[in-house]
MMTF fields as JSON, N, C-alpha, C and O atoms, coordinates in Angstrom:
{
  "mmtfVersion": "1.0.0",
  "mmtfProducer": "UNKNOWN",
  "numBonds": 503,
  "numAtoms": 504,
  "numGroups": 126,
  "numChains": 1,
  "numModels": 1,
  "chainsPerModel": [1],
  "groupsPerChain": [126],
  "chainIdList": ["A"],
  "bondAtomList": [4, 2, 8, 6, 12, 10, 16, 14, 20, 18, 24, 22, 28, 26, 32, 30, 36, 34, 40, 38, 44, 42, 48, 46, 52, 50, 56, 54, 60, 58, 64, 62, 68, 66, 72, 70, 76, 74, 80, 78, 84, 82, 88, 86, 92, 90, 96, 94, 100, 98, 104, 102, 108, 106, 112, 110, 116, 114, 120, 118, 124, 122, 128, 126, 132, 130, 136, 134, 140, 138, 144, 142, 148, 146, 152, 150, 156, 154, 160, 158, 164, 162, 168, 166, 172, 170, 176, 174, 180, 178, 184, 182, 188, 186, 192, 190, 196, 194, 200, 198, 204, 202, 208, 206, 212, 210, 216, 214, 220, 218, 224, 222, 228, 226, 232, 230, 236, 234, 240, 238, 244, 242, 248, 246, 252, 250, 256, 254, 260, 258, 264, 262, 268, 266, 272, 270, 276, 274, 280, 278, 284, 282, 288, 286, 292, 290, 296, 294, 300, 298, 304, 302, 308, 306, 312, 310, 316, 314, 320, 318, 324, 322, 328, 326, 332, 330, 336, 334, 340, 338, 344, 342, 348, 346, 352, 350, 356, 354, 360, 358, 364, 362, 368, 366, 372, 370, 376, 374, 380, 378, 384, 382, 388, 386, 392, 390, 396, 394, 400, 398, 404, 402, 408, 406, 412, 410, 416, 414, 420, 418, 424, 422, 428, 426, 432, 430, 436, 434, 440, 438, 444, 442, 448, 446, 452, 450, 456, 454, 460, 458, 464, 462, 468, 466, 472, 470, 476, 474, 480, 478, 484, 482, 488, 486, 492, 490, 496, 494, 500, 498],
  "bondOrderList": [1, 1, 1, 1, 1, 1, 1, 1, 1, 1, 1, 1, 1, 1, 1, 1, 1, 1, 1, 1, 1, 1, 1, 1, 1, 1, 1, 1, 1, 1, 1, 1, 1, 1, 1, 1, 1, 1, 1, 1, 1, 1, 1, 1, 1, 1, 1, 1, 1, 1, 1, 1, 1, 1, 1, 1, 1, 1, 1, 1, 1, 1, 1, 1, 1, 1, 1, 1, 1, 1, 1, 1, 1, 1, 1, 1, 1, 1, 1, 1, 1, 1, 1, 1, 1, 1, 1, 1, 1, 1, 1, 1, 1, 1, 1, 1, 1, 1, 1, 1, 1, 1, 1, 1, 1, 1, 1, 1, 1, 1, 1, 1, 1, 1, 1, 1, 1, 1, 1, 1, 1, 1, 1, 1, 1],
  "groupList": [{"groupName": "MET", "atomNameList": ["N", "CA", "C", "O"], "elementList": ["N", "C", "C", "O"], "formalChargeList": [0, 0, 0, 0], "bondAtomList": [1, 0, 2, 1, 3, 2], "bondOrderList": [1, 1, 2], "singleLetterCode": "M", "chemCompType": "L-PEPTIDE LINKING"}, {"groupName": "SER", "atomNameList": ["N", "CA", "C", "O"], "elementList": ["N", "C", "C", "O"], "formalChargeList": [0, 0, 0, 0], "bondAtomList": [1, 0, 2, 1, 3, 2], "bondOrderList": [1, 1, 2], "singleLetterCode": "S", "chemCompType": "L-PEPTIDE LINKING"}, {"groupName": "GLN", "atomNameList": ["N", "CA", "C", "O"], "elementList": ["N", "C", "C", "O"], "formalChargeList": [0, 0, 0, 0], "bondAtomList": [1, 0, 2, 1, 3, 2], "bondOrderList": [1, 1, 2], "singleLetterCode": "Q", "chemCompType": "L-PEPTIDE LINKING"}, {"groupName": "LYS", "atomNameList": ["N", "CA", "C", "O"], "elementList": ["N", "C", "C", "O"], "formalChargeList": [0, 0, 0, 0], "bondAtomList": [1, 0, 2, 1, 3, 2], "bondOrderList": [1, 1, 2], "singleLetterCode": "K", "chemCompType": "L-PEPTIDE LINKING"}, {"groupName": "ARG", "atomNameList": ["N", "CA", "C", "O"], "elementList": ["N", "C", "C", "O"], "formalChargeList": [0, 0, 0, 0], "bondAtomList": [1, 0, 2, 1, 3, 2], "bondOrderList": [1, 1, 2], "singleLetterCode": "R", "chemCompType": "L-PEPTIDE LINKING"}, {"groupName": "VAL", "atomNameList": ["N", "CA", "C", "O"], "elementList": ["N", "C", "C", "O"], "formalChargeList": [0, 0, 0, 0], "bondAtomList": [1, 0, 2, 1, 3, 2], "bondOrderList": [1, 1, 2], "singleLetterCode": "V", "chemCompType": "L-PEPTIDE LINKING"}, {"groupName": "LEU", "atomNameList": ["N", "CA", "C", "O"], "elementList": ["N", "C", "C", "O"], "formalChargeList": [0, 0, 0, 0], "bondAtomList": [1, 0, 2, 1, 3, 2], "bondOrderList": [1, 1, 2], "singleLetterCode": "L", "chemCompType": "L-PEPTIDE LINKING"}, {"groupName": "ALA", "atomNameList": ["N", "CA", "C", "O"], "elementList": ["N", "C", "C", "O"], "formalChargeList": [0, 0, 0, 0], "bondAtomList": [1, 0, 2, 1, 3, 2], "bondOrderList": [1, 1, 2], "singleLetterCode": "A", "chemCompType": "L-PEPTIDE LINKING"}, {"groupName": "THR", "atomNameList": ["N", "CA", "C", "O"], "elementList": ["N", "C", "C", "O"], "formalChargeList": [0, 0, 0, 0], "bondAtomList": [1, 0, 2, 1, 3, 2], "bondOrderList": [1, 1, 2], "singleLetterCode": "T", "chemCompType": "L-PEPTIDE LINKING"}, {"groupName": "GLY", "atomNameList": ["N", "CA", "C", "O"], "elementList": ["N", "C", "C", "O"], "formalChargeList": [0, 0, 0, 0], "bondAtomList": [1, 0, 2, 1, 3, 2], "bondOrderList": [1, 1, 2], "singleLetterCode": "G", "chemCompType": "PEPTIDE LINKING"}, {"groupName": "ASN", "atomNameList": ["N", "CA", "C", "O"], "elementList": ["N", "C", "C", "O"], "formalChargeList": [0, 0, 0, 0], "bondAtomList": [1, 0, 2, 1, 3, 2], "bondOrderList": [1, 1, 2], "singleLetterCode": "N", "chemCompType": "L-PEPTIDE LINKING"}, {"groupName": "TRP", "atomNameList": ["N", "CA", "C", "O"], "elementList": ["N", "C", "C", "O"], "formalChargeList": [0, 0, 0, 0], "bondAtomList": [1, 0, 2, 1, 3, 2], "bondOrderList": [1, 1, 2], "singleLetterCode": "W", "chemCompType": "L-PEPTIDE LINKING"}, {"groupName": "GLU", "atomNameList": ["N", "CA", "C", "O"], "elementList": ["N", "C", "C", "O"], "formalChargeList": [0, 0, 0, 0], "bondAtomList": [1, 0, 2, 1, 3, 2], "bondOrderList": [1, 1, 2], "singleLetterCode": "E", "chemCompType": "L-PEPTIDE LINKING"}, {"groupName": "ASP", "atomNameList": ["N", "CA", "C", "O"], "elementList": ["N", "C", "C", "O"], "formalChargeList": [0, 0, 0, 0], "bondAtomList": [1, 0, 2, 1, 3, 2], "bondOrderList": [1, 1, 2], "singleLetterCode": "D", "chemCompType": "L-PEPTIDE LINKING"}, {"groupName": "HIS", "atomNameList": ["N", "CA", "C", "O"], "elementList": ["N", "C", "C", "O"], "formalChargeList": [0, 0, 0, 0], "bondAtomList": [1, 0, 2, 1, 3, 2], "bondOrderList": [1, 1, 2], "singleLetterCode": "H", "chemCompType": "L-PEPTIDE LINKING"}, {"groupName": "TYR", "atomNameList": ["N", "CA", "C", "O"], "elementList": ["N", "C", "C", "O"], "formalChargeList": [0, 0, 0, 0], "bondAtomList": [1, 0, 2, 1, 3, 2], "bondOrderList": [1, 1, 2], "singleLetterCode": "Y", "chemCompType": "L-PEPTIDE LINKING"}, {"groupName": "PHE", "atomNameList": ["N", "CA", "C", "O"], "elementList": ["N", "C", "C", "O"], "formalChargeList": [0, 0, 0, 0], "bondAtomList": [1, 0, 2, 1, 3, 2], "bondOrderList": [1, 1, 2], "singleLetterCode": "F", "chemCompType": "L-PEPTIDE LINKING"}, {"groupName": "PRO", "atomNameList": ["N", "CA", "C", "O"], "elementList": ["N", "C", "C", "O"], "formalChargeList": [0, 0, 0, 0], "bondAtomList": [1, 0, 2, 1, 3, 2], "bondOrderList": [1, 1, 2], "singleLetterCode": "P", "chemCompType": "L-PEPTIDE LINKING"}, {"groupName": "ILE", "atomNameList": ["N", "CA", "C", "O"], "elementList": ["N", "C", "C", "O"], "formalChargeList": [0, 0, 0, 0], "bondAtomList": [1, 0, 2, 1, 3, 2], "bondOrderList": [1, 1, 2], "singleLetterCode": "I", "chemCompType": "L-PEPTIDE LINKING"}],
  "groupTypeList": [0, 1, 2, 3, 4, 5, 6, 7, 1, 3, 4, 6, 2, 8, 9, 2, 6, 5, 8, 5, 9, 7, 10, 5, 6, 6, 11, 3, 12, 13, 9, 6, 14, 15, 7, 16, 7, 17, 1, 6, 13, 18, 8, 9, 15, 9, 3, 8, 12, 7, 12, 7, 3, 4, 1, 16, 12, 5, 0, 6, 13, 12, 16, 6, 13, 15, 8, 14, 10, 3, 9, 8, 18, 16, 3, 12, 6, 12, 4, 6, 9, 11, 8, 5, 10, 3, 3, 3, 3, 4, 5, 3, 7, 17, 10, 14, 6, 12, 6, 6, 12, 13, 10, 17, 13, 15, 4, 12, 18, 8, 10, 4, 17, 9, 5, 3, 14, 0, 2, 4, 12, 5, 7, 6, 7, 6],
  "groupIdList": [1, 2, 3, 4, 5, 6, 7, 8, 9, 10, 11, 12, 13, 14, 15, 16, 17, 18, 19, 20, 21, 22, 23, 24, 25, 26, 27, 28, 29, 30, 31, 32, 33, 34, 35, 36, 37, 38, 39, 40, 41, 42, 43, 44, 45, 46, 47, 48, 49, 50, 51, 52, 53, 54, 55, 56, 57, 58, 59, 60, 61, 62, 63, 64, 65, 66, 67, 68, 69, 70, 71, 72, 73, 74, 75, 76, 77, 78, 79, 80, 81, 82, 83, 84, 85, 86, 87, 88, 89, 90, 91, 92, 93, 94, 95, 96, 97, 98, 99, 100, 101, 102, 103, 104, 105, 106, 107, 108, 109, 110, 111, 112, 113, 114, 115, 116, 117, 118, 119, 120, 121, 122, 123, 124, 125, 126],
  "secStructList": [7, 7, 7, 5, 7, 3, 3, 3, 3, 3, 3, 7, 6, 6, 1, 7, 3, 3, 3, 3, 3, 7, 7, 3, 3, 3, 3, 3, 3, 6, 6, 3, 3, 3, 3, 3, 3, 6, 6, 6, 6, 3, 3, 3, 3, 3, 1, 1, 2, 2, 2, 2, 2, 2, 2, 2, 2, 2, 2, 2, 2, 2, 2, 2, 2, 2, 2, 2, 2, 2, 6, 7, 2, 2, 2, 2, 2, 2, 2, 6, 6, 7, 3, 3, 3, 6, 6, 6, 6, 3, 3, 3, 7, 7, 7, 2, 2, 2, 2, 2, 2, 2, 7, 2, 2, 2, 2, 2, 2, 2, 6, 1, 6, 6, 7, 3, 3, 3, 7, 7, 5, 7, 3, 3, 3, 7],
  "xCoordList": [-10.994, -9.671, -8.638, -8.806, -7.582, -6.541, -5.666, -5.473, -5.144, -4.21, -2.834, -2.7, -1.81, -0.443, 0.065, -0.18, 0.762, 1.348, 2.852, 3.386, 3.532, 4.981, 5.611, 5.355, 6.433, 7.117, 8.482, 8.918, 9.149, 10.509, 10.828, 10.347, 11.622, 12.109, 13.593, 13.993, 14.401, 15.835, 16.568, 16.253, 17.532, 18.365, 19.564, 20.328, 19.722, 20.839, 22.096, 22.028, 23.244, 24.514, 24.521, 25.201, 23.772, 23.723, 22.843, 22.78, 22.164, 21.288, 19.851, 18.974, 19.587, 18.216, 17.426, 17.957, 16.171, 15.295, 14.428, 13.714, 14.494, 13.678, 12.574, 12.844, 11.347, 10.202, 9.476, 9.127, 9.248, 8.624, 7.343, 7.318, 6.306, 5.062, 4.798, 5.14, 4.204, 3.951, 2.86, 2.572, 2.271, 1.332, 2.163, 2.956, 1.993, 2.748, 1.78, 0.774, 2.093, 1.302, 2.025, 3.236, 1.283, 1.843, 1.142, -0.085, 1.934, 1.344, 2.339, 3.531, 1.801, 2.62, 2.528, 1.449, 3.691, 3.74, 4.885, 6.005, 4.601, 5.617, 6.404, 7.62, 5.716, 6.346, 7.098, 7.665, 7.121, 7.789, 6.77, 5.781, 7.032, 6.217, 6.917, 8.144, 6.118, 6.652, 6.024, 4.864, 6.809, 6.342, 6.826, 8.03, 5.896, 6.227, 5.594, 4.386, 6.427, 5.937, 6.031, 7.115, 4.927, 4.971, 5.406, 6.025, 5.093, 5.463, 6.965, 7.479, 7.67, 9.131, 9.837, 11.065, 9.07, 9.608, 10.608, 11.69, 10.223, 11.073, 10.323, 9.137, 11.053, 10.469, 11.346, 12.573, 10.701, 11.378, 10.721, 9.572, 11.451, 10.867, 11.457, 12.503, 10.782, 11.266, 10.366, 9.336, 10.766, 9.991, 8.707, 7.756, 8.68, 7.484, 7.152, 7.97, 5.959, 5.584, 6.498, 6.882, 6.838, 7.738, 9.105, 9.681, 9.634, 10.927, 10.823, 11.745, 9.708, 9.513, 9.487, 10.057, 8.828, 8.782, 10.167, 10.544, 10.929, 12.298, 13.175, 13.956, 13.056, 13.808, 13.452, 14.321, 12.151, 11.701, 12.349, 12.801, 12.393, 12.984, 14.465, 14.956, 15.179, 16.598, 16.726, 17.574, 15.887, 15.935, 15.569, 16.16, 14.605, 14.222, 15.38, 15.665, 16.047, 17.216, 18.289, 18.869, 18.55, 19.564, 19.174, 20.014, 17.901, 17.404, 17.602, 18.104, 17.204, 17.331, 18.794, 19.148, 19.642, 21.069, 21.697, 22.392, 21.449, 22.081, 21.65, 22.49, 20.333, 19.86, 20.232, 20.462, 20.295, 20.715, 22.199, 22.582, 23.03, 24.473, 24.83, 25.779, 24.086, 24.338, 23.658, 23.913, 22.797, 22.073, 21.024, 20.708, 20.487, 19.546, 18.134, 17.317, 17.837, 16.531, 15.374, 14.391, 15.468, 14.381, 14.236, 13.122, 15.346, 15.33, 14.714, 13.902, 15.101, 14.579, 13.088, 12.332, 12.666, 11.244, 10.417, 9.318, 10.944, 10.253, 10.121, 9.07, 11.201, 11.178, 10.087, 9.475, 9.859, 8.864, 7.447, 6.516, 7.272, 5.944, 5.526, 4.365, 6.452, 6.14, 6.058, 6.705, 5.249, 5.216, 6.282, 6.276, 7.205, 8.37, 8.412, 8.283, 8.595, 8.84, 10.209, 10.32, 11.25, 12.621, 12.868, 13.596, 12.26, 12.476, 12.032, 12.743, 10.843, 10.304, 10.678, 10.318, 11.398, 11.799, 10.59, 10.573, 9.578, 8.373, 8.121, 8.368, 7.64, 7.286, 5.993, 5.639, 5.294, 4.061, 4.041, 4.297, 3.739, 3.726, 2.528, 1.515, 2.655, 1.488, 0.392, 0.673, -0.847, -1.962, -2.296, -1.701, -3.242, -3.625, -3.996, -3.537, -4.816, -5.251, -4.086, -4.007, -3.19, -2.01, -1.118, -0.584, -0.959, -0.152, -0.786, -0.083, -2.106, -2.79, -2.561, -2.362, -2.591, -2.421, -0.986, -0.763, -0.009, 1.387, 2.259, 3.336, 1.819, 2.697, 2.074, 1.174, 2.548, 1.967, 2.158, 1.294, 3.274, 3.478, 2.415, 1.87, 2.128, 1.119, -0.249, -0.972, -0.598, -1.882, -1.985, -3.015, -0.938, -0.95, -1.044, -1.817, -0.264, -0.231, -1.554, -2.027, -2.149, -3.401, -4.545, -5.532, -4.43, -5.483, -5.294, -6.152, -4.202, -3.959, -4.832, -5.085, -5.289, -6.047, -5.106, -3.952, -5.612, -4.835, -3.86, -3.112, -3.843, -2.941, -3.56, -4.719, -2.776, -3.23, -2.883, -1.753, -3.867, -3.675, -3.702, -4.587, -2.748, -2.758, -2.691, -1.602, -3.846, -3.901, -3.728, -4.506, -2.713, -2.45, -1.887, -1.241, -2.14, -1.433, 0.003, 0.282, 0.907, 2.32, 2.997, 2.7, 3.9, 4.712, 6.119, 6.306, 7.084, 8.48, 8.999, 8.991, 9.444, 9.964, 11.479, 12.084, 12.095, 13.562, 14.102, 15.315],
  "yCoordList": [30.077, 30.561, 29.645, 28.426, 30.231, 29.459, 28.729, 29.172, 27.606, 26.844, 26.958, 27.205, 26.78, 26.738, 25.326, 24.681, 24.856, 23.527, 23.709, 24.202, 23.318, 23.461, 22.24, 21.107, 22.481, 21.401, 21.147, 20.002, 22.208, 22.052, 23.203, 24.322, 22.923, 23.954, 23.689, 22.583, 24.675, 24.457, 25.609, 26.775, 25.287, 26.311, 26.551, 25.631, 27.8, 28.146, 28.359, 28.457, 28.429, 28.602, 29.856, 29.899, 30.874, 32.118, 32.012, 32.942, 30.881, 30.685, 31.061, 30.784, 31.695, 32.046, 30.783, 29.818, 30.794, 29.668, 30.019, 31.021, 29.189, 29.385, 28.34, 27.141, 28.795, 27.891, 28.081, 29.204, 26.991, 27.071, 26.267, 25.115, 26.86, 26.154, 26.288, 27.313, 25.293, 25.391, 24.431, 23.436, 24.759, 23.869, 22.824, 23.177, 21.566, 20.501, 19.576, 19.149, 19.274, 18.339, 17.002, 16.941, 15.941, 14.594, 13.764, 13.773, 13.043, 12.172, 11.097, 11.161, 10.107, 9.012, 8.994, 9.123, 8.831, 8.805, 7.9, 8.021, 7.0, 6.087, 5.369, 5.211, 4.934, 4.16, 4.973, 4.397, 6.293, 7.153, 8.058, 8.473, 8.352, 9.298, 10.654, 10.735, 11.717, 13.073, 13.926, 13.738, 14.859, 15.884, 17.218, 17.439, 18.103, 19.351, 20.524, 20.545, 21.505, 22.751, 23.843, 24.381, 24.183, 25.17, 26.558, 27.293, 26.925, 28.26, 28.394, 29.508, 27.274, 27.285, 26.662, 26.688, 26.106, 25.417, 24.338, 24.225, 23.549, 22.481, 21.156, 21.051, 20.144, 18.822, 17.762, 17.812, 16.807, 15.616, 14.407, 14.473, 13.302, 12.092, 10.857, 10.922, 9.738, 8.476, 7.33, 7.528, 6.127, 4.933, 4.841, 4.172, 5.514, 5.552, 7.011, 7.903, 7.24, 8.602, 9.121, 10.29, 8.249, 8.655, 9.06, 10.045, 8.319, 8.685, 10.02, 10.834, 10.24, 11.512, 12.676, 13.735, 12.476, 13.533, 13.793, 14.946, 12.726, 12.907, 13.611, 14.492, 13.236, 13.875, 15.36, 16.211, 15.653, 17.039, 17.822, 18.95, 17.234, 17.912, 18.205, 19.258, 17.281, 17.503, 18.69, 19.562, 18.719, 19.825, 21.155, 22.191, 21.118, 22.323, 22.822, 24.019, 21.915, 22.292, 22.935, 23.956, 22.336, 22.877, 24.276, 25.173, 24.454, 25.755, 26.804, 27.897, 26.462, 27.407, 27.731, 28.895, 26.707, 26.936, 27.81, 28.781, 27.461, 28.177, 29.638, 30.535, 29.878, 31.253, 32.077, 33.281, 31.443, 32.167, 32.526, 33.666, 31.552, 31.793, 32.814, 33.579, 32.837, 33.799, 35.143, 36.116, 35.189, 36.434, 36.747, 37.913, 35.723, 35.935, 35.427, 35.336, 35.097, 34.487, 35.41, 34.947, 36.709, 37.629, 37.753, 37.739, 37.874, 38.0, 36.749, 36.851, 35.586, 34.338, 34.185, 33.763, 34.522, 34.426, 35.404, 35.068, 36.611, 37.561, 36.986, 37.104, 36.36, 35.752, 34.681, 34.485, 33.992, 32.919, 33.436, 32.639, 34.754, 35.336, 35.632, 35.958, 35.525, 35.818, 37.327, 38.099, 37.736, 39.126, 39.262, 38.532, 40.215, 40.334, 41.72, 42.731, 41.759, 42.997, 42.833, 42.295, 43.307, 43.11, 43.821, 43.324, 44.982, 45.776, 45.021, 44.987, 44.416, 43.68, 42.203, 41.443, 41.798, 40.402, 39.473, 38.463, 39.853, 39.05, 38.717, 39.531, 37.541, 37.122, 36.32, 35.728, 36.314, 35.535, 34.887, 35.539, 33.609, 32.848, 33.231, 33.714, 33.014, 33.223, 32.228, 31.094, 32.654, 31.758, 30.863, 30.987, 29.978, 28.992, 29.647, 29.203, 30.69, 31.346, 32.023, 31.986, 32.634, 33.255, 32.204, 32.424, 31.068, 29.99, 29.451, 29.188, 29.285, 28.815, 29.77, 29.343, 31.06, 32.075, 32.143, 32.302, 32.022, 32.293, 31.07, 31.206, 29.883, 28.717, 27.617, 26.91, 27.462, 26.454, 25.02, 24.171, 24.74, 23.405, 23.095, 21.992, 24.069, 23.897, 23.63, 22.734, 24.414, 24.217, 22.793, 22.138, 22.322, 20.998, 19.897, 18.951, 20.022, 18.995, 18.937, 17.85, 20.086, 20.083, 19.424, 19.017, 19.313, 18.681, 17.177, 16.513, 16.628, 15.191, 14.429, 14.908, 13.247, 12.435, 11.884, 11.561, 11.781, 11.171, 12.091, 11.64, 13.36, 14.305, 14.717, 15.13, 14.602, 15.04, 16.516, 16.933, 17.289, 18.728, 19.044, 18.587, 19.814, 20.324, 21.842, 22.415, 22.503, 23.962, 24.605, 24.348, 25.438, 26.109, 27.502, 27.738, 28.418, 29.689, 29.427, 28.483, 30.245, 29.993, 31.238, 32.346, 31.068, 32.172, 31.66, 30.498, 32.496, 32.148, 33.166, 34.367, 32.695, 33.603, 33.571, 32.501, 34.743, 34.824, 35.472, 35.634],
  "zCoordList": [17.717, 18.045, 17.402, 17.382, 16.882, 16.205, 17.2, 18.333, 16.755, 17.561, 16.949, 15.75, 17.764, 17.266, 17.43, 18.449, 16.439, 16.485, 16.434, 15.44, 17.485, 17.538, 16.897, 17.305, 15.894, 15.197, 15.79, 15.903, 16.165, 16.661, 17.587, 17.405, 18.554, 19.444, 19.593, 19.954, 19.324, 19.241, 19.898, 19.659, 20.714, 21.32, 20.413, 20.123, 19.968, 19.105, 19.94, 21.165, 19.269, 19.968, 20.833, 21.858, 20.429, 21.18, 22.418, 23.222, 22.571, 23.718, 23.445, 24.263, 22.294, 21.952, 21.663, 21.112, 22.032, 21.765, 20.563, 20.574, 19.532, 18.342, 18.369, 18.431, 18.324, 18.316, 16.993, 16.628, 16.276, 14.962, 14.952, 15.384, 14.473, 14.213, 12.727, 12.137, 12.11, 10.677, 10.246, 10.911, 9.124, 8.474, 7.726, 6.852, 8.057, 7.409, 6.696, 7.263, 5.45, 4.668, 4.659, 4.443, 4.894, 4.909, 3.839, 3.742, 3.031, 2.024, 1.606, 1.909, 0.897, 0.4, -1.121, -1.699, -1.753, -3.21, -3.647, -3.15, -4.571, -5.115, -4.025, -4.136, -2.974, -1.914, -0.874, 0.055, -1.0, -0.015, 0.664, 0.059, 1.923, 2.687, 2.665, 2.712, 2.592, 2.552, 3.651, 4.018, 4.164, 5.099, 4.533, 4.408, 4.19, 3.501, 4.234, 4.471, 4.592, 5.195, 4.137, 3.911, 3.485, 2.409, 2.868, 2.099, 4.101, 4.57, 4.787, 4.884, 4.863, 5.013, 3.813, 3.732, 2.885, 1.712, 2.119, 1.544, 3.124, 3.649, 3.493, 3.805, 2.999, 2.798, 3.447, 3.361, 4.093, 4.592, 3.956, 3.52, 3.901, 3.315, 3.968, 4.615, 3.795, 4.343, 3.938, 3.295, 4.321, 3.989, 4.805, 4.401, 5.954, 6.794, 7.109, 6.886, 7.623, 7.998, 9.113, 9.114, 10.052, 11.144, 10.602, 11.063, 9.632, 9.024, 8.292, 8.343, 7.616, 6.909, 7.898, 7.633, 9.031, 10.049, 10.635, 10.847, 10.897, 11.409, 10.386, 10.744, 9.122, 8.054, 7.969, 7.779, 8.112, 8.105, 9.252, 9.054, 10.435, 11.588, 11.368, 11.775, 10.726, 10.402, 9.444, 9.638, 8.418, 7.447, 8.113, 7.807, 9.012, 9.741, 10.603, 10.623, 11.312, 12.111, 11.239, 11.61, 10.085, 9.17, 8.694, 8.632, 8.36, 7.925, 9.014, 8.751, 10.246, 11.363, 11.656, 11.843, 11.696, 11.955, 10.876, 11.178, 9.623, 8.517, 8.467, 8.389, 8.512, 8.405, 9.634, 9.523, 10.8, 11.996, 11.911, 12.174, 11.545, 11.463, 10.391, 10.562, 9.293, 8.209, 8.457, 7.748, 9.463, 9.741, 8.683, 8.45, 8.047, 6.946, 7.233, 6.317, 8.482, 8.763, 8.384, 7.806, 8.698, 8.357, 6.84, 6.316, 6.148, 4.685, 4.047, 3.128, 4.535, 3.981, 4.265, 3.391, 5.469, 5.79, 4.947, 4.504, 4.728, 3.855, 2.445, 1.816, 1.951, 0.618, 0.528, -0.522, 1.651, 1.696, 1.96, 2.084, 2.047, 2.21, 3.633, 3.88, 4.576, 5.971, 6.178, 5.471, 7.162, 7.601, 8.68, 9.671, 8.475, 9.356, 9.989, 9.299, 11.32, 12.05, 12.709, 13.811, 12.018, 12.499, 13.818, 14.677, 13.971, 15.174, 16.427, 17.431, 16.35, 17.495, 17.455, 18.354, 16.416, 16.226, 16.269, 16.973, 15.488, 15.377, 13.911, 13.022, 13.686, 12.335, 12.376, 13.395, 11.237, 11.127, 9.754, 8.741, 9.732, 8.488, 7.62, 8.125, 6.318, 5.449, 5.801, 6.189, 5.666, 5.987, 4.786, 3.716, 4.987, 3.974, 2.639, 1.587, 2.674, 1.428, 0.712, -0.516, 1.466, 0.853, 0.203, -0.884, 0.866, 0.294, -0.986, -1.962, -0.988, -2.197, -3.359, -4.496, -3.068, -4.105, -4.624, -5.824, -3.713, -4.062, -4.333, -4.912, -3.928, -3.982, -4.855, -4.4, -6.114, -7.006, -6.492, -6.712, -5.814, -5.249, -4.201, -4.164, -3.359, -2.32, -2.943, -2.51, -3.962, -4.65, -5.198, -5.034, -5.836, -6.448, -5.386, -5.535, -4.327, -3.283, -2.519, -2.188, -2.24, -1.47, -2.225, -1.614, -3.539, -4.336, -4.497, -5.079, -4.0, -4.1, -3.109, -2.004, -3.504, -2.536, -1.465, -1.746, -0.237, 0.839, 1.54, 2.407, 1.194, 1.855, 3.182, 3.236, 4.254, 5.575, 5.724, 5.469, 6.139, 6.325, 7.805, 8.529, 8.25, 9.616, 9.515, 9.546, 9.394, 9.265, 10.628, 11.547, 10.759, 12.026, 11.76, 10.739, 12.691, 12.659, 13.056, 13.794, 12.579, 12.796, 13.323, 12.877, 14.266, 14.759, 14.999, 15.361, 14.806, 15.069, 16.072, 15.804, 17.211, 18.242, 18.186, 18.247, 18.069, 17.995, 19.247, 19.385]
}
């Protein structure tokens, strides 16, 4: 059975609760740590892994705020390969195999030594 990993939970100005789970890759390169969610095309970085995770959370918050305020969250998620049901306000992230097929950055990063993989099913509740 698949597990969900919640990365962030944020209450928007409208009072809606947005909960995001995602596959995040963590690695170190040239003295910097990176946290990258390929299904959202969001990257955080820092001098330590903890800083990279905090940076990622800031970028995730900005993404959620911006797309919610512009009314483009469904359009953006579709662009990123998510399955979107606007009527029921449900979305599902692309899985690992879909990301490998569609995302060259993901393919390249997953082949690097020392990359931590956290494979999880993802859902976004709006």
